[in-house]
N, C-alpha and C positions, 0 to 999 in steps of 0.2 A: 803179223796175225789181223786179225780181221776188224776191231779198233783202228786197224792203225792203215790198213788199205780203206777204211769209210774215210778219216783223213783227208786222207791221198786223192778221192774222189773229191770228195767235198770244196777240197780246194783248187778244184777243178782240171786235175792232172788225167792224161787219154786213157781210158785204158783198152784202147788198142797202138798205144805206142808199140815202138817193133825195136829190139836192137838190131847187133848189125848180121844177126844169121838172123834177123825176117820175126824174133819170137817176140809173141807178146803176153803181155801175166798172164793172160789165161796160161799159154804153154808154162809161164815160170812155177803156177798154181797147180800145172798137171804135174812134172816133175816134185814137185814138192808134195801130191796128194794130198793139197787143204780144202778136203767140200764147203766150209764151210764160204773158205776166200770164191773158191771156182763160182759157190749161187751169187756171192759178193758183187762180180763183177759179171756176168749173164745179167743180173740186177740192171747192172748200171749203162749195158749196153755192148758188152766186148763181143765180138767176134765170133760165134761159136765155132767157125770153120777155117779160122784164119790158119794160113798155111804159112812154112818159117821157105826162106829161101828158095832152096836145092841144096845140091852138091853135097857134103857129106851130112846137111840135115836132110833131106832126101825130102822137103817141101812137107814134111809132118805136122798135123793137126792137133790141137788138144787135148783131140778124142786118143791119138794114135798113142800118145806121152802118157794120157792115164793108163789105158790095158797095157803097153810095158811096163809101165809102174805096179800094175799093178791095184791101181785102186779104184773100189769100186762101188766105193759111198761120190767121187769126185766124176767117175762116168757118170755114175745115175743121172747127177748134178746136168753134169752136158746136157745128156738124152732128155731130161726133161725143157732144159734149155733149146732145145729145136736142133741140138748137133747130127750132124749126119754119120753116120756110121759106116756108111759104104764108100766114104771118099777114099781112093785110090792114092797110096803115095806113089815120088818115081820109081820104086823098084816092083808098083804094080799093086801092094798089097795094102789091103781093108785096115784100119786098128782090131 
């Protein structure tokens, strides 16, 4: 939830940390569709255009995840936060 995310950020956790697939917390928030956490991460400096590593992940941005999950509020937060909605994944698809 948002309070836990704020606590982790306050403790100095990196909002652009990546897992083995290159996903950042913003990608995970995109999968979950939590617009309040998306906004919190953006306010803390999350890279709104971060791409996953590729391979099966297709070099996806958080915007791709929001669109595929049909998370409109999270998508709006990404756009307001400066996300480039024209970035292509490895299949040549925009979000």
